[in-house]
ROKENU-702726 format. One record per residue (C-alpha): chain; x, y, z. Coordinates in pm, whole numbers, plus 32768, in hexadecimal, padded with zeros to 4 digits. Layout:
# residues N
<pt><chain>A</chain><X>X</X><Y>Y</Y><Z>Z</Z></pt>
...
//
This chain:
# residues 263
<pt><chain>A</chain><X>A77C</X><Y>CAE5</Y><Z>7F4E</Z></pt>
<pt><chain>A</chain><X>A6DE</X><Y>C981</Y><Z>7EFE</Z></pt>
<pt><chain>A</chain><X>A75D</X><Y>C8AF</Y><Z>7DFD</Z></pt>
<pt><chain>A</chain><X>A686</X><Y>C786</Y><Z>7D4F</Z></pt>
<pt><chain>A</chain><X>A755</X><Y>C65D</Y><Z>7CEE</Z></pt>
<pt><chain>A</chain><X>A6ED</X><Y>C58C</Y><Z>7BCE</Z></pt>
<pt><chain>A</chain><X>A72F</X><Y>C45A</Y><Z>7B03</Z></pt>
<pt><chain>A</chain><X>A7E9</X><Y>C4E4</Y><Z>7A34</Z></pt>
<pt><chain>A</chain><X>A8E7</X><Y>C585</Y><Z>7B39</Z></pt>
<pt><chain>A</chain><X>AA08</X><Y>C4C9</Y><Z>7B59</Z></pt>
<pt><chain>A</chain><X>AA1A</X><Y>C3C7</Y><Z>7C6A</Z></pt>
<pt><chain>A</chain><X>AB31</X><Y>C47B</Y><Z>7D5C</Z></pt>
<pt><chain>A</chain><X>AC2B</X><Y>C392</Y><Z>7D77</Z></pt>
<pt><chain>A</chain><X>AD66</X><Y>C3AB</Y><Z>7CFA</Z></pt>
<pt><chain>A</chain><X>AE16</X><Y>C2DC</Y><Z>7BD6</Z></pt>
<pt><chain>A</chain><X>AEFF</X><Y>C1C5</Y><Z>7C7D</Z></pt>
<pt><chain>A</chain><X>B018</X><Y>C254</Y><Z>7CE7</Z></pt>
<pt><chain>A</chain><X>B177</X><Y>C1C1</Y><Z>7C96</Z></pt>
<pt><chain>A</chain><X>B24F</X><Y>C10F</Y><Z>7DA5</Z></pt>
<pt><chain>A</chain><X>B342</X><Y>C237</Y><Z>7D97</Z></pt>
<pt><chain>A</chain><X>B1F1</X><Y>C31E</Y><Z>7DA8</Z></pt>
<pt><chain>A</chain><X>B181</X><Y>C270</Y><Z>7ED4</Z></pt>
<pt><chain>A</chain><X>B306</X><Y>C266</Y><Z>7FAC</Z></pt>
<pt><chain>A</chain><X>B304</X><Y>C3CE</Y><Z>7F74</Z></pt>
<pt><chain>A</chain><X>B1A4</X><Y>C3FF</Y><Z>7FE3</Z></pt>
<pt><chain>A</chain><X>B1F9</X><Y>C30D</Y><Z>811C</Z></pt>
<pt><chain>A</chain><X>B359</X><Y>C400</Y><Z>8146</Z></pt>
<pt><chain>A</chain><X>B273</X><Y>C541</Y><Z>817D</Z></pt>
<pt><chain>A</chain><X>B17A</X><Y>C486</Y><Z>8262</Z></pt>
<pt><chain>A</chain><X>B291</X><Y>C3E4</Y><Z>8355</Z></pt>
<pt><chain>A</chain><X>B335</X><Y>C576</Y><Z>832A</Z></pt>
<pt><chain>A</chain><X>B203</X><Y>C61E</Y><Z>8377</Z></pt>
<pt><chain>A</chain><X>B1C5</X><Y>C53E</Y><Z>84D7</Z></pt>
<pt><chain>A</chain><X>B337</X><Y>C55F</Y><Z>853C</Z></pt>
<pt><chain>A</chain><X>B317</X><Y>C6AA</Y><Z>850A</Z></pt>
<pt><chain>A</chain><X>B1DA</X><Y>C6F2</Y><Z>85C5</Z></pt>
<pt><chain>A</chain><X>B1D5</X><Y>C596</Y><Z>86CF</Z></pt>
<pt><chain>A</chain><X>B1EE</X><Y>C671</Y><Z>87FA</Z></pt>
<pt><chain>A</chain><X>B10A</X><Y>C778</Y><Z>8781</Z></pt>
<pt><chain>A</chain><X>AFAA</X><Y>C7E1</Y><Z>87E4</Z></pt>
<pt><chain>A</chain><X>AE83</X><Y>C805</Y><Z>870F</Z></pt>
<pt><chain>A</chain><X>AEC9</X><Y>C95D</Y><Z>86AB</Z></pt>
<pt><chain>A</chain><X>B00E</X><Y>C923</Y><Z>8644</Z></pt>
<pt><chain>A</chain><X>AFAA</X><Y>C7D7</Y><Z>8581</Z></pt>
<pt><chain>A</chain><X>AEAC</X><Y>C8AF</Y><Z>84AE</Z></pt>
<pt><chain>A</chain><X>AF88</X><Y>C9BC</Y><Z>847E</Z></pt>
<pt><chain>A</chain><X>B07B</X><Y>C8E0</Y><Z>83E8</Z></pt>
<pt><chain>A</chain><X>AF5B</X><Y>C80E</Y><Z>8317</Z></pt>
<pt><chain>A</chain><X>AEEE</X><Y>C9A1</Y><Z>82A1</Z></pt>
<pt><chain>A</chain><X>B023</X><Y>CA07</Y><Z>826D</Z></pt>
<pt><chain>A</chain><X>B158</X><Y>C924</Y><Z>8247</Z></pt>
<pt><chain>A</chain><X>B1C9</X><Y>C8E5</Y><Z>80D1</Z></pt>
<pt><chain>A</chain><X>B1D0</X><Y>C762</Y><Z>811B</Z></pt>
<pt><chain>A</chain><X>B04D</X><Y>C751</Y><Z>816C</Z></pt>
<pt><chain>A</chain><X>AFED</X><Y>C80B</Y><Z>8030</Z></pt>
<pt><chain>A</chain><X>AE71</X><Y>C861</Y><Z>7FE5</Z></pt>
<pt><chain>A</chain><X>ADE4</X><Y>C81C</Y><Z>80F9</Z></pt>
<pt><chain>A</chain><X>AC38</X><Y>C825</Y><Z>8139</Z></pt>
<pt><chain>A</chain><X>AB60</X><Y>C7F0</Y><Z>826E</Z></pt>
<pt><chain>A</chain><X>AA62</X><Y>C6E1</Y><Z>827F</Z></pt>
<pt><chain>A</chain><X>A94B</X><Y>C736</Y><Z>8368</Z></pt>
<pt><chain>A</chain><X>A7F6</X><Y>C67A</Y><Z>83D4</Z></pt>
<pt><chain>A</chain><X>A7A6</X><Y>C7A8</Y><Z>84B4</Z></pt>
<pt><chain>A</chain><X>A756</X><Y>C6A8</Y><Z>85C2</Z></pt>
<pt><chain>A</chain><X>A74C</X><Y>C67F</Y><Z>8746</Z></pt>
<pt><chain>A</chain><X>A8C9</X><Y>C6D4</Y><Z>872F</Z></pt>
<pt><chain>A</chain><X>A90C</X><Y>C760</Y><Z>8609</Z></pt>
<pt><chain>A</chain><X>A8E0</X><Y>C8E7</Y><Z>8698</Z></pt>
<pt><chain>A</chain><X>AA5C</X><Y>C8B3</Y><Z>8719</Z></pt>
<pt><chain>A</chain><X>AB21</X><Y>C874</Y><Z>860B</Z></pt>
<pt><chain>A</chain><X>AA62</X><Y>C955</Y><Z>852E</Z></pt>
<pt><chain>A</chain><X>AAD5</X><Y>CA7D</Y><Z>8659</Z></pt>
<pt><chain>A</chain><X>AC1C</X><Y>CA00</Y><Z>8655</Z></pt>
<pt><chain>A</chain><X>AC3B</X><Y>CA07</Y><Z>84C8</Z></pt>
<pt><chain>A</chain><X>AB80</X><Y>CB89</Y><Z>84D0</Z></pt>
<pt><chain>A</chain><X>ACA9</X><Y>CC02</Y><Z>85E7</Z></pt>
<pt><chain>A</chain><X>ADBF</X><Y>CBA8</Y><Z>84BA</Z></pt>
<pt><chain>A</chain><X>AD16</X><Y>CBEC</Y><Z>8371</Z></pt>
<pt><chain>A</chain><X>AB88</X><Y>CC38</Y><Z>8343</Z></pt>
<pt><chain>A</chain><X>ABC9</X><Y>CBEC</Y><Z>81C9</Z></pt>
<pt><chain>A</chain><X>AC1E</X><Y>CA97</Y><Z>81E5</Z></pt>
<pt><chain>A</chain><X>AB2B</X><Y>C9F2</Y><Z>8111</Z></pt>
<pt><chain>A</chain><X>AA3E</X><Y>C914</Y><Z>81CD</Z></pt>
<pt><chain>A</chain><X>A966</X><Y>C7F4</Y><Z>8147</Z></pt>
<pt><chain>A</chain><X>A82C</X><Y>C7AB</Y><Z>81C5</Z></pt>
<pt><chain>A</chain><X>A76A</X><Y>C66C</Y><Z>8130</Z></pt>
<pt><chain>A</chain><X>A5EA</X><Y>C6C1</Y><Z>8135</Z></pt>
<pt><chain>A</chain><X>A550</X><Y>C584</Y><Z>80F1</Z></pt>
<pt><chain>A</chain><X>A3F6</X><Y>C5F3</Y><Z>80A3</Z></pt>
<pt><chain>A</chain><X>A3A1</X><Y>C4E1</Y><Z>8213</Z></pt>
<pt><chain>A</chain><X>A42D</X><Y>C5E4</Y><Z>82E7</Z></pt>
<pt><chain>A</chain><X>A363</X><Y>C679</Y><Z>841D</Z></pt>
<pt><chain>A</chain><X>A2E6</X><Y>C7CC</Y><Z>83F1</Z></pt>
<pt><chain>A</chain><X>A39C</X><Y>C844</Y><Z>854E</Z></pt>
<pt><chain>A</chain><X>A4DF</X><Y>C7C3</Y><Z>849F</Z></pt>
<pt><chain>A</chain><X>A4AE</X><Y>C8A6</Y><Z>8373</Z></pt>
<pt><chain>A</chain><X>A449</X><Y>C9B7</Y><Z>8457</Z></pt>
<pt><chain>A</chain><X>A58D</X><Y>C97B</Y><Z>851D</Z></pt>
<pt><chain>A</chain><X>A66D</X><Y>C97E</Y><Z>8406</Z></pt>
<pt><chain>A</chain><X>A5FE</X><Y>CAE2</Y><Z>839D</Z></pt>
<pt><chain>A</chain><X>A5FB</X><Y>CB6F</Y><Z>84FB</Z></pt>
<pt><chain>A</chain><X>A770</X><Y>CAE7</Y><Z>8550</Z></pt>
<pt><chain>A</chain><X>A7E7</X><Y>CB43</Y><Z>8422</Z></pt>
<pt><chain>A</chain><X>A76A</X><Y>CCCD</Y><Z>842A</Z></pt>
<pt><chain>A</chain><X>A7E7</X><Y>CCCF</Y><Z>858A</Z></pt>
<pt><chain>A</chain><X>A93B</X><Y>CC48</Y><Z>852B</Z></pt>
<pt><chain>A</chain><X>A970</X><Y>CD0D</Y><Z>83E9</Z></pt>
<pt><chain>A</chain><X>A9A0</X><Y>CC02</Y><Z>831F</Z></pt>
<pt><chain>A</chain><X>A9B8</X><Y>CC87</Y><Z>81D4</Z></pt>
<pt><chain>A</chain><X>AA0A</X><Y>CB5E</Y><Z>80EA</Z></pt>
<pt><chain>A</chain><X>A8EF</X><Y>CA47</Y><Z>8169</Z></pt>
<pt><chain>A</chain><X>A870</X><Y>C970</Y><Z>8030</Z></pt>
<pt><chain>A</chain><X>A73E</X><Y>C8B8</Y><Z>8060</Z></pt>
<pt><chain>A</chain><X>A76B</X><Y>C759</Y><Z>7FA3</Z></pt>
<pt><chain>A</chain><X>A656</X><Y>C69C</Y><Z>7F17</Z></pt>
<pt><chain>A</chain><X>A628</X><Y>C5AA</Y><Z>7E24</Z></pt>
<pt><chain>A</chain><X>A56C</X><Y>C60C</Y><Z>7CC4</Z></pt>
<pt><chain>A</chain><X>A407</X><Y>C5ED</Y><Z>7CCF</Z></pt>
<pt><chain>A</chain><X>A426</X><Y>C514</Y><Z>7B83</Z></pt>
<pt><chain>A</chain><X>A4E2</X><Y>C431</Y><Z>7C10</Z></pt>
<pt><chain>A</chain><X>A429</X><Y>C40D</Y><Z>7D7E</Z></pt>
<pt><chain>A</chain><X>A2F1</X><Y>C3C9</Y><Z>7C6B</Z></pt>
<pt><chain>A</chain><X>A392</X><Y>C2A6</Y><Z>7B9C</Z></pt>
<pt><chain>A</chain><X>A429</X><Y>C204</Y><Z>7CEB</Z></pt>
<pt><chain>A</chain><X>A336</X><Y>C22E</Y><Z>7DEF</Z></pt>
<pt><chain>A</chain><X>A1F2</X><Y>C2A3</Y><Z>7D2F</Z></pt>
<pt><chain>A</chain><X>A0F2</X><Y>C266</Y><Z>7E49</Z></pt>
<pt><chain>A</chain><X>A1F0</X><Y>C2FA</Y><Z>7F70</Z></pt>
<pt><chain>A</chain><X>A1EC</X><Y>C19E</Y><Z>7FFC</Z></pt>
<pt><chain>A</chain><X>A33C</X><Y>C10D</Y><Z>7FB4</Z></pt>
<pt><chain>A</chain><X>A3A4</X><Y>C0F8</Y><Z>8134</Z></pt>
<pt><chain>A</chain><X>A28D</X><Y>BFEC</Y><Z>8160</Z></pt>
<pt><chain>A</chain><X>A338</X><Y>BF14</Y><Z>8084</Z></pt>
<pt><chain>A</chain><X>A498</X><Y>BF61</Y><Z>80CD</Z></pt>
<pt><chain>A</chain><X>A530</X><Y>C091</Y><Z>81B1</Z></pt>
<pt><chain>A</chain><X>A690</X><Y>C046</Y><Z>8104</Z></pt>
<pt><chain>A</chain><X>A5EF</X><Y>C0B2</Y><Z>7FAE</Z></pt>
<pt><chain>A</chain><X>A56B</X><Y>C1BF</Y><Z>803C</Z></pt>
<pt><chain>A</chain><X>A689</X><Y>C23F</Y><Z>80E5</Z></pt>
<pt><chain>A</chain><X>A749</X><Y>C21A</Y><Z>7FB4</Z></pt>
<pt><chain>A</chain><X>A662</X><Y>C2B9</Y><Z>7F06</Z></pt>
<pt><chain>A</chain><X>A63F</X><Y>C403</Y><Z>7FD9</Z></pt>
<pt><chain>A</chain><X>A763</X><Y>C423</Y><Z>807C</Z></pt>
<pt><chain>A</chain><X>A87F</X><Y>C359</Y><Z>8012</Z></pt>
<pt><chain>A</chain><X>A86D</X><Y>C398</Y><Z>7E87</Z></pt>
<pt><chain>A</chain><X>A84C</X><Y>C516</Y><Z>7EBC</Z></pt>
<pt><chain>A</chain><X>A95D</X><Y>C522</Y><Z>7FAC</Z></pt>
<pt><chain>A</chain><X>AA4C</X><Y>C485</Y><Z>7ED8</Z></pt>
<pt><chain>A</chain><X>A9F8</X><Y>C557</Y><Z>7DE0</Z></pt>
<pt><chain>A</chain><X>A9FA</X><Y>C6A2</Y><Z>7EA4</Z></pt>
<pt><chain>A</chain><X>AB3D</X><Y>C63B</Y><Z>7F13</Z></pt>
<pt><chain>A</chain><X>ABEE</X><Y>C5F1</Y><Z>7DBB</Z></pt>
<pt><chain>A</chain><X>ACA6</X><Y>C772</Y><Z>7DAA</Z></pt>
<pt><chain>A</chain><X>AD45</X><Y>C75F</Y><Z>7F0A</Z></pt>
<pt><chain>A</chain><X>AE9D</X><Y>C68E</Y><Z>7F6B</Z></pt>
<pt><chain>A</chain><X>ADDF</X><Y>C639</Y><Z>80BA</Z></pt>
<pt><chain>A</chain><X>AC98</X><Y>C658</Y><Z>81BA</Z></pt>
<pt><chain>A</chain><X>AC80</X><Y>C6B2</Y><Z>8332</Z></pt>
<pt><chain>A</chain><X>ABCF</X><Y>C5D4</Y><Z>8406</Z></pt>
<pt><chain>A</chain><X>AB1A</X><Y>C5DF</Y><Z>8554</Z></pt>
<pt><chain>A</chain><X>AB9D</X><Y>C45C</Y><Z>85B0</Z></pt>
<pt><chain>A</chain><X>AC11</X><Y>C437</Y><Z>86F2</Z></pt>
<pt><chain>A</chain><X>AD0A</X><Y>C30A</Y><Z>87B4</Z></pt>
<pt><chain>A</chain><X>ABF0</X><Y>C2DD</Y><Z>88AD</Z></pt>
<pt><chain>A</chain><X>AADE</X><Y>C293</Y><Z>87CC</Z></pt>
<pt><chain>A</chain><X>AAFF</X><Y>C121</Y><Z>877D</Z></pt>
<pt><chain>A</chain><X>AC48</X><Y>C018</Y><Z>87C2</Z></pt>
<pt><chain>A</chain><X>AC75</X><Y>C052</Y><Z>8637</Z></pt>
<pt><chain>A</chain><X>ACD8</X><Y>C19E</Y><Z>8675</Z></pt>
<pt><chain>A</chain><X>ADC5</X><Y>C160</Y><Z>87BF</Z></pt>
<pt><chain>A</chain><X>AEED</X><Y>C1C7</Y><Z>86FE</Z></pt>
<pt><chain>A</chain><X>AE6B</X><Y>C2E9</Y><Z>860B</Z></pt>
<pt><chain>A</chain><X>AF71</X><Y>C3A6</Y><Z>858F</Z></pt>
<pt><chain>A</chain><X>AF5C</X><Y>C526</Y><Z>8548</Z></pt>
<pt><chain>A</chain><X>AF90</X><Y>C510</Y><Z>83BA</Z></pt>
<pt><chain>A</chain><X>AF25</X><Y>C3A6</Y><Z>832D</Z></pt>
<pt><chain>A</chain><X>AF6B</X><Y>C358</Y><Z>8197</Z></pt>
<pt><chain>A</chain><X>AE5E</X><Y>C2BE</Y><Z>80DC</Z></pt>
<pt><chain>A</chain><X>AF01</X><Y>C1DC</Y><Z>7FEA</Z></pt>
<pt><chain>A</chain><X>ADD7</X><Y>C1C4</Y><Z>7F24</Z></pt>
<pt><chain>A</chain><X>AD99</X><Y>C339</Y><Z>7ECA</Z></pt>
<pt><chain>A</chain><X>AF02</X><Y>C3BD</Y><Z>7EFF</Z></pt>
<pt><chain>A</chain><X>AE4F</X><Y>C4B5</Y><Z>800D</Z></pt>
<pt><chain>A</chain><X>AED3</X><Y>C50D</Y><Z>8147</Z></pt>
<pt><chain>A</chain><X>ADAF</X><Y>C4F7</Y><Z>8263</Z></pt>
<pt><chain>A</chain><X>ADF6</X><Y>C5C3</Y><Z>83AF</Z></pt>
<pt><chain>A</chain><X>AD8E</X><Y>C596</Y><Z>84FF</Z></pt>
<pt><chain>A</chain><X>ADE2</X><Y>C696</Y><Z>85E8</Z></pt>
<pt><chain>A</chain><X>AD01</X><Y>C618</Y><Z>86FE</Z></pt>
<pt><chain>A</chain><X>ADC2</X><Y>C4C6</Y><Z>870C</Z></pt>
<pt><chain>A</chain><X>AE06</X><Y>C518</Y><Z>8865</Z></pt>
<pt><chain>A</chain><X>ACC7</X><Y>C58A</Y><Z>88F2</Z></pt>
<pt><chain>A</chain><X>ABFE</X><Y>C510</Y><Z>89DB</Z></pt>
<pt><chain>A</chain><X>AA8D</X><Y>C52A</Y><Z>89FA</Z></pt>
<pt><chain>A</chain><X>AAA4</X><Y>C60E</Y><Z>8B38</Z></pt>
<pt><chain>A</chain><X>ABBD</X><Y>C6EB</Y><Z>8A6F</Z></pt>
<pt><chain>A</chain><X>AAB5</X><Y>C70A</Y><Z>8957</Z></pt>
<pt><chain>A</chain><X>A979</X><Y>C7B2</Y><Z>8A3F</Z></pt>
<pt><chain>A</chain><X>AA8C</X><Y>C876</Y><Z>8B07</Z></pt>
<pt><chain>A</chain><X>AADF</X><Y>C923</Y><Z>89DA</Z></pt>
<pt><chain>A</chain><X>A981</X><Y>C963</Y><Z>895A</Z></pt>
<pt><chain>A</chain><X>A91B</X><Y>C9D5</Y><Z>8ABE</Z></pt>
<pt><chain>A</chain><X>AA68</X><Y>CAC7</Y><Z>8AB7</Z></pt>
<pt><chain>A</chain><X>AA30</X><Y>CB28</Y><Z>8984</Z></pt>
<pt><chain>A</chain><X>A895</X><Y>CB7F</Y><Z>89B7</Z></pt>
<pt><chain>A</chain><X>A848</X><Y>CAA8</Y><Z>886E</Z></pt>
<pt><chain>A</chain><X>A6F7</X><Y>CA48</Y><Z>881E</Z></pt>
<pt><chain>A</chain><X>A686</X><Y>C8DF</Y><Z>8838</Z></pt>
<pt><chain>A</chain><X>A5F5</X><Y>C825</Y><Z>8744</Z></pt>
<pt><chain>A</chain><X>A468</X><Y>C848</Y><Z>87D1</Z></pt>
<pt><chain>A</chain><X>A42B</X><Y>C6DA</Y><Z>8781</Z></pt>
<pt><chain>A</chain><X>A53F</X><Y>C672</Y><Z>887E</Z></pt>
<pt><chain>A</chain><X>A42F</X><Y>C6E3</Y><Z>89A6</Z></pt>
<pt><chain>A</chain><X>A320</X><Y>C60D</Y><Z>8917</Z></pt>
<pt><chain>A</chain><X>A3F9</X><Y>C4EC</Y><Z>8962</Z></pt>
<pt><chain>A</chain><X>A4E3</X><Y>C4CA</Y><Z>8809</Z></pt>
<pt><chain>A</chain><X>A647</X><Y>C4BD</Y><Z>8858</Z></pt>
<pt><chain>A</chain><X>A693</X><Y>C449</Y><Z>86F1</Z></pt>
<pt><chain>A</chain><X>A5C1</X><Y>C4DC</Y><Z>85F3</Z></pt>
<pt><chain>A</chain><X>A5B4</X><Y>C463</Y><Z>847B</Z></pt>
<pt><chain>A</chain><X>A485</X><Y>C455</Y><Z>8379</Z></pt>
<pt><chain>A</chain><X>A342</X><Y>C48C</Y><Z>8412</Z></pt>
<pt><chain>A</chain><X>A2BD</X><Y>C339</Y><Z>8371</Z></pt>
<pt><chain>A</chain><X>A3F0</X><Y>C257</Y><Z>843C</Z></pt>
<pt><chain>A</chain><X>A410</X><Y>C322</Y><Z>8567</Z></pt>
<pt><chain>A</chain><X>A351</X><Y>C2E8</Y><Z>86CA</Z></pt>
<pt><chain>A</chain><X>A37B</X><Y>C372</Y><Z>8814</Z></pt>
<pt><chain>A</chain><X>A464</X><Y>C2BA</Y><Z>8907</Z></pt>
<pt><chain>A</chain><X>A3FF</X><Y>C24D</Y><Z>8A66</Z></pt>
<pt><chain>A</chain><X>A4F6</X><Y>C2A7</Y><Z>8B71</Z></pt>
<pt><chain>A</chain><X>A5D0</X><Y>C196</Y><Z>8B97</Z></pt>
<pt><chain>A</chain><X>A5EC</X><Y>C119</Y><Z>8A2A</Z></pt>
<pt><chain>A</chain><X>A733</X><Y>C163</Y><Z>8957</Z></pt>
<pt><chain>A</chain><X>A6EB</X><Y>C29E</Y><Z>88AA</Z></pt>
<pt><chain>A</chain><X>A6E9</X><Y>C225</Y><Z>876D</Z></pt>
<pt><chain>A</chain><X>A5F3</X><Y>C114</Y><Z>879D</Z></pt>
<pt><chain>A</chain><X>A514</X><Y>C1F8</Y><Z>8711</Z></pt>
<pt><chain>A</chain><X>A58A</X><Y>C209</Y><Z>85B7</Z></pt>
<pt><chain>A</chain><X>A4F6</X><Y>C0E8</Y><Z>84C9</Z></pt>
<pt><chain>A</chain><X>A456</X><Y>C048</Y><Z>8620</Z></pt>
<pt><chain>A</chain><X>A421</X><Y>BED4</Y><Z>85F9</Z></pt>
<pt><chain>A</chain><X>A56A</X><Y>BEAA</Y><Z>84C0</Z></pt>
<pt><chain>A</chain><X>A6A7</X><Y>BE49</Y><Z>84F8</Z></pt>
<pt><chain>A</chain><X>A709</X><Y>BF8F</Y><Z>841E</Z></pt>
<pt><chain>A</chain><X>A7AE</X><Y>C098</Y><Z>84E4</Z></pt>
<pt><chain>A</chain><X>A860</X><Y>C179</Y><Z>83E1</Z></pt>
<pt><chain>A</chain><X>A7E2</X><Y>C23E</Y><Z>82DA</Z></pt>
<pt><chain>A</chain><X>A918</X><Y>C1F4</Y><Z>81ED</Z></pt>
<pt><chain>A</chain><X>A9BF</X><Y>C334</Y><Z>819E</Z></pt>
<pt><chain>A</chain><X>AAE7</X><Y>C2BC</Y><Z>825F</Z></pt>
<pt><chain>A</chain><X>ABA1</X><Y>C1BE</Y><Z>818C</Z></pt>
<pt><chain>A</chain><X>ACDE</X><Y>C0EE</Y><Z>81B0</Z></pt>
<pt><chain>A</chain><X>AD91</X><Y>C04C</Y><Z>8058</Z></pt>
<pt><chain>A</chain><X>AC33</X><Y>C07D</Y><Z>7FAF</Z></pt>
<pt><chain>A</chain><X>AB56</X><Y>BFFC</Y><Z>8094</Z></pt>
<pt><chain>A</chain><X>AA5D</X><Y>C07A</Y><Z>81A7</Z></pt>
<pt><chain>A</chain><X>AAD8</X><Y>C065</Y><Z>82EF</Z></pt>
<pt><chain>A</chain><X>A9F3</X><Y>C006</Y><Z>83EC</Z></pt>
<pt><chain>A</chain><X>AA7E</X><Y>C0A0</Y><Z>850B</Z></pt>
<pt><chain>A</chain><X>A9D5</X><Y>C122</Y><Z>866A</Z></pt>
<pt><chain>A</chain><X>A966</X><Y>C261</Y><Z>8678</Z></pt>
<pt><chain>A</chain><X>A95F</X><Y>C357</Y><Z>8531</Z></pt>
<pt><chain>A</chain><X>A990</X><Y>C4B2</Y><Z>8508</Z></pt>
//
């Protein structure tokens, strides 16, 4: 299923919440973290998808290098979970093929391919070169804005973020509150190490993204992703030569959070 998001589509950011509403949301998130603090990824996912305190939840997936592990876990619990996949129209052909292959293998029944409307792209990026002037503006147009719009009907979303990915994620909780949007962010793999992801993929015979074997340990849009040499940081191939390290889909207090490795 494909969704084209246009200029008339609401921005997706919830109206400003009262102090009482925010206090109630914080209590819910604290309760969820207390309830699942000593549980593993499967229990956290089950809680996110079935616990009334979590609300209506979607999963956001890039179908990138490590995405299949979390997608497999979600499929084990509920294959009808909405999975949002943002097609920027600048992705590798291999990513588009891999997305379809994984969705079919895992029998995911509600994968929503999200795209910014072509009219909006023509208006803001008529020559398809916005990224050359500003990669942040390009990511906002093709990723951040469409995702915010697509999440408008949900109370929260599942991410693949992990503590090992950066110092700013070292204390990442299973459940977080996005106070600007009022949505709950779920991080079921927060405590997983790189070897845990690799072992899970091997044990469950999950297909690898074809670009991983060609030197792409982190995969984004084709124009802004390059191969990584041995010994380089896995994220060094993303926006090479720039300080930029995040596409901008993770926000805190309404601002883009520039953290280490993305989802």
